[in-house]
N, C-alpha and C positions, 0 to 999 in steps of 0.2 A: 903482273896479271892484267889482262885487258879489261877495261871497264865494261860493265854490262850495259846494254842498251836500255833506255827508258822508253816504255811504251807511251806513244804520243797521246793516246786516248785516255788511258787510266792514270798515267803518270807513275806507274809502278815498274820497277826494274824487271827485266826479262831474264830468263835463265840461259838464253842463247839457243834454245831449241825452237825449231819452227817446222811445221808440217802443213803443206799446201797453203802457205801464206798465213797460217794461224800461229802466232807467237805465244809461247808458254810464259805466263807471268810468275814471278817468284813471290807468290803470296805465302805468308806463314800459315801453318796449320792452325785450325781453331783450338783454343786452349782446352775446351771441353773434350775435344777428340784426343789431344795429347795426354791429358790426365787419364782418360779412359784406357788408352793404350798402355800407359805406365801401370795402371791398376791391373790390367790383364797379365802383365809380365809378373807382377808381384804375386797375383793370385796363383799363377801357374807354378811359381817357385814354392809357394807354401803348400800347394796341393801335392807336389812331388815329395815333400817331406812328410806330410801327414798320411797319404794314401799310397797303395801300390801303384808304381808308375813306370819303373825302368826294368826292361827285361834283362835277365842274367843268363848264364849258360844253361842252367837246369831249373831256374826258378825266376822270381821277380823280387824287386825290393818290396818289403811288406809295409813300409810306412810306420811312423811312430804310433799311430792309432790302432794298428793291427786289424784294420777293416778288411773284410773279405766278402765279396758278393756271393761266392759259393756258400759261405757260412750263413749269410742272410737267407738264401734260398732254403738251405737245410733247416734253418730255424722256422721259416714260414711253413714248410712241409710238416715239421714236427708239431707246430701249433695246430695246423689243419687236422692232423691225425688225432691229436688230443681232443679237439672239438668233436670229431666223428667217432671217437673211441667207443661210445656207448652203442651206437648202431653197428659199428664194425664187430664189436664183441658179440652182439646178438646174431649177426650174420654168420660169424665163425662157428657158433654153436647150433644154429638152427638148420633144419633140413631144407632142401631145395623147395619142397612142396610148401613148407611153412613160409619161406621167404616169398614165394609166388602168391600166396593167399593172404599175407599180412600187408595191408596197404602201405604203412610207413616204411617197412623193410623193402617192399617191392619197389617203391618209388626211389629209395636210396640206392638199391642194387642196380636198377636200370641206369641211373645217372652215373654211378661209379663204373658200371660195366661199359657204358658208352665211352667214357674217358679212357679206360684201359684198352678198349678196342681200338681207339684212334691211335694210341701209342704203339700197340703191339701187333695188331691184326690187320689194320687198314692197308698196310703196304702190299699185302697179297690179295685180300678179299675186297679191297676198295673202301673208300670213305663211307659209302652207303651200303656196304656189305653185298653189293651186287655181283662180286666175283669177276671172273674173266676166264680166258682160255687156260685151263689147267687149275683154276681156283674156283671152288664151288660158290654158287650164289646162296647166301644164307637167308634171303628174304622169302624164298618159295618154300613149298612143302615137300621138296624132293631131297631125301637124305640118304647118303651112302651107308651110314651106320645107325640111323634112327634119329628122330627128332624130339624124343622125350627129354625132360630135364636131366635125368640120369645118363642117358645116352650122350647128350651134348657135353655134360661134365666130364665123362670118361674120355671123350675125344679131345677136349681142350687140355685136360690134365696130362694125358699120356701120349697125345700126338698120333701121327700116322707114319709108320715106318721109321720111327725115331730110334736109332740103333741102341742108344744107351739107356733106354727105358724098357724094362722087362715086360711091362704091361701095355706097350704101345700096340695100336691096331695095325694089323698087317694083312694085306691082300695083294699078292703078286700074281699077275696074269702071265701065263706061259707065253714065251716068244715063239709062236707057231711057225714063223718064217725063219727067223735067225737060227733057231735050234733045229730046223728042218723037220718039224713035227707034221707039217702039212705042205703039200706042193703049192707053188705060187698060184697055179690056176684054181686050186681048191680054195685058197685064201680069198681070191677074187669072188668066187661063188658064195662063200660065207659072208663076205662083206655085203654083197647084194641082198642076201637073205636078211641080214641085220637091218639094212636100210628099209627093206620091205616091212619089217615089224612096226616101223613108225610111219609107214605109207609115204616114204620119201622116194625121190627119183631113183629107179633101179632097173636093172635088166631082169625081166621076169623069168626068162629061161635060166639064166645064171642063178637067180635066187632059188628056183625050184631045185637045182642041183645042189645048192648049198644047204638045204634043209637037213639032209642026213648028216653031213660032217658037223653041222652046228649041234644037232642033237647028241652026237657022239663025243664032242669035245668041249662044248660051251654051255650046254643046258644045265649041267650040274651046278654051275655057279649062277648063271644069268636066268635060269628058268626056261622051260620049254617055249613059253610065249614071250620071253625076254623081259619078264617082270622084275628081274633082279633079285638079290638076296642080301639083306642087311646083316645077316649073321657073318658073312665073309666080306662085306663091303663091295659086293658086285653090283654095279649100277644097272638100273633098268635100261633096256634097249628099245622099249616100245612106247616111250612117252615124248619123243621128238625133242628131248632135252639132252644136250651133249656136253661132256666134260671138256672136250677139245674142239671138235668141229664135226659137222654132219656131211661133209663132202666125201665122196667115194675114196679119194686118194688118202685122206686122213684116216678113214676107217680101215683101209687096207694096211696102212702103216702101223696102226695101233695093234692090229691082229698079228702082224709080222714081227714087230719089235716094239712092244708096248712101253709107253712112258709111265713111270711110277712116281707120283708126287710125294713129297715129304713135308710133314707139318711138325713143328717143334712140340715137345712135351713141356707144356707150360708149368707143370708142377715143379720142374727143376729151376724155374726162374721167378715165379710169382707165388705169393702166399695163398693159402686155401680160400680166404675170404675174397680175394680178388678174383680167383677162378670161379667162385660161386656167383659173383656179380657178373662176370662175363657170360656165364651160363644163362643166367636169368635174362640178360640183355639180348643175347642171340636168340633165345627161346621166344622173346617178346617181339622180335622183328616182324613176325607175321606167319612164319612157317612152323613154329613150335607145335608139338603134338601133346 
């Protein structure tokens, strides 16, 4: 083996590696670093024995301590529920009005409802419940099915057009164009009339022609003046607030082949106390009646 060169400046043997005239010295690693490195190896080996570490085909090695982070979370949740059990039991047996008017129950319900909303509802209605195209804003006082505590509870519990719930709310608008109930030109006239109800940009002559077919086909649900009907979930058409959009093309499309949103029936997924908390929270957002 060839002898390694000795660095003239430091007097230390080099490794034989050189980059841009800089020679690498063969300095030994500091003892503290070596012992730390050895300790981490030992620690890793011990950890693999004591805790879950290695993935298997359908599971993982469990470790001799039998530790499970999932079990720890379940334990924490159980402890939290035990600590809250008194208030939860009271909410489970109390009426919505009692929860709303009892300060400690109301405060607890709003906090619990906010948490449940973030997990189950914010994906559609938004983190601030402001909604979006096709998803109602829950902060205002515009309600398709009513904004009282009881109305909100029924909507959350049984959903909208949720096929597996017999008590779900249902309001299906006819497809006036797709099913050839109205001629395309008549649909355009009705769309202009609908836009005129909110004083939006419209063709006045077309809107005048659309008044009669609107009265014959739409007024039974939406009202003669477009005020809507909560009994059947028909939205108001005269308040300049729109479920999808207020441009003419969207209105025509909705009349021709309407979109029908679906909301889950949460009674199939959440316990009654949680649904009550959600109800109180949504009611307290600002638009509750």
